[in-house]
C-alpha positions as CSV (number, residue, x, y, z in Angstrom):
1,M,-107.8,-252.8,49.8
2,N,-105.6,-249.9,51.0
3,Y,-104.0,-250.9,53.8
4,N,-100.4,-251.1,56.1
5,I,-98.9,-254.8,55.5
6,E,-96.8,-254.7,58.8
7,L,-99.9,-252.5,60.8
8,L,-101.8,-255.6,60.1
9,A,-98.9,-257.7,61.7
10,V,-99.1,-255.7,64.9
11,I,-102.3,-256.8,65.2
12,R,-102.5,-259.7,65.2
13,D,-99.3,-259.9,67.5
14,R,-101.1,-258.3,69.9
15,I,-103.7,-260.4,69.3
16,D,-102.0,-263.4,69.3
17,N,-100.2,-262.7,72.4
18,C,-103.4,-262.1,74.4
19,P,-104.5,-264.5,77.1
20,Q,-107.6,-265.1,75.2
21,Q,-106.4,-263.8,71.7
22,Q,-108.8,-260.5,71.4
23,I,-108.3,-257.2,72.1
24,T,-111.1,-253.9,72.8
25,F,-111.8,-251.9,69.6
26,A,-109.8,-249.3,72.2
27,E,-106.3,-251.1,71.7
28,Y,-107.3,-251.6,68.3
29,M,-108.0,-247.6,67.8
30,D,-105.6,-247.2,68.9
31,L,-103.0,-249.2,67.6
32,V,-104.1,-247.9,63.7
33,L,-104.0,-244.4,64.8
34,Y,-101.0,-243.9,67.2
35,H,-98.9,-246.9,66.6
36,P,-95.5,-245.4,66.5
37,Q,-94.3,-246.5,63.6
38,Y,-97.1,-247.4,60.8
39,G,-100.4,-246.0,62.8
40,Y,-102.5,-243.0,60.8
41,Y,-100.8,-240.1,62.6
42,A,-97.9,-241.5,62.8
43,S,-96.6,-241.1,59.2
44,K,-99.7,-239.2,57.8
45,A,-99.4,-235.7,58.7
46,E,-100.1,-235.3,54.5
47,Q,-103.5,-236.8,54.8
48,I,-104.6,-233.6,56.6
49,G,-105.9,-230.5,54.5
50,T,-107.3,-230.3,50.7
51,R,-105.5,-233.3,49.2
52,G,-105.9,-235.6,52.4
53,D,-108.4,-237.3,53.8
54,F,-110.3,-234.0,56.0
55,L,-110.3,-230.5,57.2
56,T,-109.9,-228.4,59.8
57,S,-110.9,-225.2,60.6
58,P,-107.6,-223.6,60.4
59,H,-106.6,-224.9,56.8
60,L,-110.0,-223.6,55.0
61,A,-109.0,-219.5,56.6
62,A,-106.7,-217.7,59.1
63,D,-109.7,-215.8,60.8
64,F,-110.0,-218.7,62.8
65,G,-106.5,-218.6,65.0
66,E,-107.0,-215.1,64.6
67,M,-110.1,-215.0,66.4
68,L,-109.2,-217.6,68.8
69,T,-106.0,-215.3,69.5
70,I,-108.8,-212.5,70.5
71,Q,-109.7,-215.4,73.0
72,L,-106.0,-215.7,74.2
73,Y,-105.5,-212.0,74.5
74,Q,-109.1,-211.2,76.5
75,I,-107.8,-214.3,79.0
76,W,-104.0,-213.0,78.8
77,Q,-106.1,-209.5,79.8
78,I,-108.7,-211.2,82.7
79,L,-105.1,-213.3,84.4
80,G,-103.3,-209.6,85.1
81,E,-101.2,-209.3,81.8
82,Q,-98.4,-212.0,83.6
83,Q,-95.4,-211.6,82.1
84,Q,-95.2,-215.4,81.9
85,F,-98.1,-216.6,79.8
86,T,-98.4,-220.4,78.6
87,I,-100.3,-221.3,75.9
88,V,-100.4,-225.6,75.6
89,E,-102.4,-226.9,72.0
90,M,-102.2,-230.5,72.8
91,G,-101.9,-232.4,68.6
92,A,-101.7,-229.2,66.9
93,G,-101.8,-231.6,63.4
94,Q,-99.6,-229.6,60.6
95,G,-98.7,-226.0,63.3
96,L,-101.2,-223.9,61.2
97,L,-103.0,-223.0,64.4
98,A,-99.8,-222.4,66.1
99,A,-98.9,-220.3,63.7
100,Q,-101.8,-218.5,62.6
101,I,-102.0,-217.6,66.6
102,L,-98.5,-216.2,66.9
103,D,-98.9,-214.4,63.7
104,Y,-101.9,-212.2,64.6
105,S,-100.7,-211.6,67.9
106,H,-97.2,-210.7,66.3
107,R,-99.2,-208.0,64.4
108,E,-101.8,-207.2,66.5
109,Y,-100.8,-207.4,70.2
110,P,-97.1,-206.9,70.4
111,D,-96.9,-206.8,74.6
112,F,-99.2,-210.0,74.7
113,W,-97.0,-211.6,72.0
114,R,-93.5,-211.5,74.0
115,S,-95.3,-212.7,76.9
116,I,-96.6,-215.7,75.5
117,D,-94.9,-218.8,76.0
118,Y,-95.9,-221.5,73.3
119,I,-95.8,-225.0,74.4
120,I,-97.1,-227.7,71.8
121,I,-97.5,-231.6,72.9
122,E,-98.0,-234.2,70.1
123,T,-97.4,-238.0,70.0
124,A,-97.0,-238.6,66.1
125,P,-93.5,-237.9,64.6
126,A,-94.7,-237.1,61.1
127,M,-97.3,-234.4,63.0
128,I,-94.0,-233.2,64.6
129,V,-91.7,-232.8,61.8
130,A,-94.2,-230.9,60.0
131,Q,-94.8,-229.0,62.8
132,Q,-91.5,-228.2,63.0
133,R,-90.7,-227.1,59.3
134,R,-93.7,-225.0,59.3
135,L,-93.2,-222.7,62.7
136,A,-89.1,-223.2,61.8
137,D,-88.9,-219.3,62.7
138,L,-91.5,-218.7,65.4
139,P,-90.8,-219.1,69.1
140,V,-92.3,-222.4,70.1
141,R,-91.2,-225.3,71.9
142,W,-92.4,-228.6,71.9
143,C,-93.1,-231.1,75.4
144,N,-94.1,-234.1,76.6
145,W,-96.6,-234.4,79.8
146,A,-94.1,-235.4,82.1
147,E,-91.6,-232.4,81.2
148,I,-94.3,-230.4,82.4
149,P,-94.6,-229.3,86.7
150,D,-97.8,-230.3,87.5
151,G,-99.6,-226.7,88.9
152,S,-96.9,-225.4,86.6
153,I,-98.9,-223.8,84.2
154,C,-101.0,-219.9,84.4
155,G,-103.0,-219.8,80.6
156,C,-104.4,-221.6,78.1
157,F,-104.7,-225.0,76.9
158,L,-106.0,-225.2,73.8
159,S,-107.3,-229.0,71.4
160,N,-108.8,-228.4,68.4
161,E,-110.6,-231.5,66.9
162,L,-108.4,-234.4,69.6
163,I,-110.7,-235.4,71.6
164,D,-112.1,-236.8,69.0
165,A,-109.3,-238.8,67.7
166,F,-108.7,-240.7,71.2
167,P,-109.7,-244.3,71.4
168,V,-113.0,-245.9,72.3
169,H,-114.5,-248.3,73.8
170,Q,-117.4,-249.9,72.1
171,V,-120.2,-251.7,74.2
172,V,-123.2,-253.2,73.9
173,V,-126.4,-253.6,75.3
174,T,-127.6,-257.2,75.1
175,E,-130.4,-259.0,77.5
176,R,-130.1,-256.4,79.6
177,K,-127.0,-256.7,80.1
178,L,-123.6,-254.2,79.2
179,Q,-120.8,-256.0,77.5
180,E,-118.1,-254.8,74.9
181,V,-116.7,-255.0,71.1
182,Y,-113.3,-257.4,70.5
183,L,-111.7,-258.1,68.0
184,V,-109.9,-261.8,67.4
185,F,-108.2,-262.6,64.3
186,D,-110.0,-265.0,61.7
187,R,-106.9,-267.4,60.9
188,D,-109.4,-269.3,58.2
189,E,-110.6,-266.2,56.4
190,L,-107.4,-264.0,57.3
191,V,-109.9,-260.9,58.4
192,F,-110.7,-259.7,61.7
193,R,-114.3,-260.0,63.7
194,E,-115.7,-258.6,66.6
195,T,-117.3,-260.6,69.0
196,I,-119.0,-259.6,72.4
197,A,-117.1,-260.5,76.1
198,E,-117.8,-259.1,79.0
199,L,-116.3,-255.4,80.1
200,S,-112.7,-254.9,79.9
201,T,-112.5,-252.3,82.6
202,A,-115.1,-251.8,85.4
203,K,-114.9,-247.9,84.2
204,L,-117.1,-248.9,81.3
205,E,-119.5,-249.3,83.9
206,T,-119.5,-245.6,86.7
207,Y,-118.9,-243.9,83.1
208,W,-123.0,-243.2,83.0
209,Q,-123.1,-241.8,86.4
210,L,-121.2,-239.2,85.2
211,N,-124.5,-238.3,82.6
212,N,-127.0,-239.6,85.1
213,I,-128.2,-241.9,81.4
214,D,-129.1,-246.0,82.4
215,L,-128.5,-248.3,79.0
216,L,-130.1,-250.8,81.1
217,S,-133.8,-248.8,81.8
218,G,-135.0,-250.9,79.2
219,K,-135.4,-247.9,76.7
220,Y,-132.3,-248.8,75.0
221,P,-133.8,-251.8,72.5
222,D,-131.1,-254.7,72.4
223,R,-127.7,-254.2,71.2
224,Y,-127.8,-251.1,71.5
225,R,-124.1,-250.5,70.5
226,T,-122.0,-246.8,71.4
227,E,-118.8,-246.0,72.8
228,V,-117.3,-244.9,75.9
229,N,-114.1,-242.6,75.3
230,L,-112.4,-243.4,79.0
231,A,-109.2,-241.5,77.5
232,A,-111.1,-238.0,77.0
233,L,-111.4,-238.5,80.9
234,E,-107.8,-239.4,81.8
235,W,-106.8,-236.5,79.2
236,L,-108.2,-234.2,81.4
237,E,-107.4,-235.1,84.7
238,L,-103.8,-235.0,83.3
239,V,-104.2,-231.7,82.0
240,F,-106.0,-230.5,85.1
241,K,-102.7,-231.2,87.2
242,K,-100.4,-229.4,84.8
243,L,-103.2,-226.6,84.9
244,Q,-102.5,-223.7,88.2
245,R,-104.3,-221.0,87.1
246,G,-106.3,-220.0,83.9
247,Y,-108.6,-221.9,81.0
248,I,-109.2,-225.4,79.1
249,I,-110.4,-224.3,75.5
250,S,-111.7,-227.6,73.8
251,I,-113.0,-227.7,70.4
252,D,-114.8,-230.6,69.0
253,Y,-117.6,-231.9,67.3
254,G,-119.5,-233.4,69.9
255,Y,-123.1,-233.9,71.7
256,H,-124.5,-233.4,75.2
257,A,-125.7,-236.3,76.8
258,D,-129.0,-236.5,76.3
259,R,-128.5,-236.0,72.1
260,Y,-124.9,-238.8,72.2
261,Y,-127.2,-241.6,73.5
262,N,-130.4,-241.2,72.7
263,P,-132.0,-244.6,72.2
264,M,-132.3,-243.6,68.2
265,R,-128.7,-243.3,67.9
266,Q,-126.5,-246.1,67.2
267,G,-123.0,-244.4,67.8
268,T,-120.9,-242.2,66.0
269,L,-118.3,-243.9,65.2
270,Q,-117.0,-242.6,61.2
271,C,-113.9,-243.4,59.6
272,Y,-112.2,-240.5,56.5
273,Y,-111.0,-241.8,53.7
274,Q,-110.2,-239.3,51.0
275,H,-112.4,-236.7,52.2
276,A,-115.4,-239.8,51.9
277,H,-116.8,-240.9,55.7
278,H,-117.7,-244.3,56.1
279,N,-118.6,-246.5,59.1
280,N,-116.6,-249.7,58.5
281,P,-113.1,-249.5,60.6
282,Y,-111.0,-252.4,59.4
283,I,-110.9,-251.1,56.0
284,N,-107.7,-249.0,55.1
285,I,-106.4,-249.7,57.9
286,G,-103.5,-247.8,58.5
287,N,-104.2,-245.5,56.0
288,Q,-108.1,-243.8,57.2
289,D,-109.1,-241.5,60.3
290,L,-111.3,-242.7,63.0
291,T,-113.0,-240.3,65.0
292,A,-116.0,-240.7,67.4
293,H,-118.3,-237.7,68.2
294,V,-117.4,-235.9,71.7
295,D,-119.7,-236.4,74.7
296,F,-119.3,-232.9,76.1
297,T,-121.9,-234.1,78.9
298,A,-119.0,-236.3,80.6
299,L,-116.2,-233.7,80.0
300,Q,-118.2,-231.0,81.9
301,N,-118.9,-233.3,84.9
302,Q,-115.9,-234.8,85.3
303,G,-114.4,-231.8,85.1
304,E,-116.2,-230.5,88.0
305,L,-115.3,-233.5,89.8
306,L,-111.6,-233.0,89.6
307,G,-112.9,-229.6,90.7
308,L,-113.0,-226.8,87.7
309,Q,-115.3,-224.4,86.9
310,T,-117.2,-224.7,83.8
311,V,-116.8,-221.3,82.3
312,G,-119.8,-222.4,79.9
313,F,-120.4,-224.1,76.6
314,T,-121.5,-223.3,72.8
315,Q,-120.9,-223.4,69.2
316,Q,-118.2,-222.8,67.2
317,G,-120.5,-220.4,65.0
318,I,-121.9,-218.7,67.6
319,F,-117.6,-218.3,69.5
320,L,-116.4,-216.9,66.8
321,M,-119.3,-214.2,65.8
322,A,-119.4,-213.0,68.9
323,L,-115.3,-212.6,68.6
324,G,-116.0,-210.2,65.6
325,L,-116.3,-212.6,62.4
326,G,-119.0,-211.6,61.5
327,E,-117.7,-208.1,61.0
328,R,-114.8,-209.7,59.1
329,I,-117.3,-211.2,56.2
330,A,-119.8,-207.9,56.5
331,A,-116.3,-205.9,55.0
332,I,-115.2,-208.4,52.3
333,S,-118.1,-207.1,50.1
334,T,-116.2,-202.9,50.3
335,S,-112.7,-204.8,49.9
336,G,-110.5,-204.5,47.2
337,G,-109.1,-206.6,45.3
338,D,-109.8,-209.5,42.8
339,I,-113.1,-210.8,43.0
340,Q,-112.6,-215.2,42.6
341,S,-110.3,-214.0,45.5
342,L,-113.1,-212.2,47.8
343,L,-115.7,-215.1,46.9
344,Q,-113.9,-217.7,48.1
345,R,-112.8,-215.8,51.4
346,R,-116.1,-215.1,52.3
347,Q,-116.9,-218.7,51.5
348,N,-114.4,-220.4,53.4
349,L,-115.4,-218.0,56.7
350,H,-119.2,-218.7,56.4
351,Q,-117.7,-222.3,56.4
352,L,-116.5,-221.9,59.8
353,I,-119.9,-221.1,60.9
354,E,-122.4,-223.1,59.1
355,P,-125.0,-223.8,61.4
356,M,-124.6,-227.6,60.0
357,G,-121.2,-228.0,59.7
358,L,-117.9,-226.6,61.5
359,G,-120.1,-224.1,63.0
360,K,-122.4,-226.5,65.3
361,F,-118.9,-228.1,67.0
362,G,-118.8,-227.8,70.6
363,I,-116.5,-225.3,72.7
364,L,-116.1,-226.2,76.3
365,I,-114.5,-223.0,78.5
366,Q,-113.4,-224.8,82.0
367,S,-111.5,-222.8,84.4
368,Q,-109.2,-223.2,87.4
369,G,-108.0,-221.1,90.1
370,L,-109.8,-217.9,89.2
371,T,-112.0,-216.0,91.4
372,P,-115.9,-215.4,90.2
373,A,-115.5,-212.0,89.1
374,E,-112.5,-213.1,86.7
375,Q,-114.8,-215.9,85.8
376,Q,-117.8,-213.3,84.7
377,I,-115.7,-210.8,82.0
378,L,-115.1,-213.8,80.2
379,L,-119.1,-215.0,80.2
380,S,-119.6,-211.9,79.9
381,G,-117.8,-210.9,76.4
382,L,-119.0,-214.1,75.2
383,S,-122.3,-215.8,73.7
384,I,-121.5,-218.8,76.0
385,S,-124.7,-220.8,77.5
């Protein structure tokens, strides 16, 4: 079995040092993904891409970042073409998206380019190294959250496939009662085992009010199991505190709450290893990615409670087509060059909008400090609903 021995020891020690010798699944997921030395993201920057465990949209074509640049340029115009327009990319992976945005801005929008203050917030050491290598000649700076003053950002917070990797709590309906999944270490078999116990925090009960969903209503079967992403709500509150005026663009795979918490759906947790996915988070420990779909209803409602305005929600395919990707696809047939390269490019662009793949990713756009008229400019420029 492919696992990190040092990370296993860290998890066992964490369990041993807890009063009840158990940790929540969220604590486990946090350790296997984000432990500063042995976690998947801390040491496996090379695992993203064609030779790794999974692909993201920027890996397929620079057009993804270029389409986003068109949107960011429009936002800059809406905000009055300010002299400093801050883009904060959170969880920038290998730096591909940042490179695409900055390169295209430099080529196509020189005035916009000169205004950009590009900040990356990244916690994984291996990712930072990869980003700094790729972006060495570009005007990018790295910050942590504490280094960004509250209410200081005018511009846009941007994330692509970030929220799905936040650690999630797993909850279970048992005999009309909501309980939580914990991990214990079986010393006889030398394996981690799940156990069910009382909720670790009252936030797991109040979470459902954001979605107007009652898991104890009787329509959910006994042993119904799903995830709760409390970290996503905390993250959005942090972003809200830093944003003075501008937008938040969150791109990820997920559902509205009515689909996410359908009684027929038993959670969305997935593990990715060498471009294959499965649902066992207790193998390949430290060497596989763990993700859960995003509950966009909770994010939208949490944002409105904080004071953010919901600009709109759409799918990635619709979003990219509204920004001109369709014209680029159509132009391929009249382009010169190697036919094999042209066909590959067409295939890659189609993957970005594939209705059953990346094209169905959700894009939630929220704003802060804008007038209704300023919001409407963006809304009328895209097919957002």
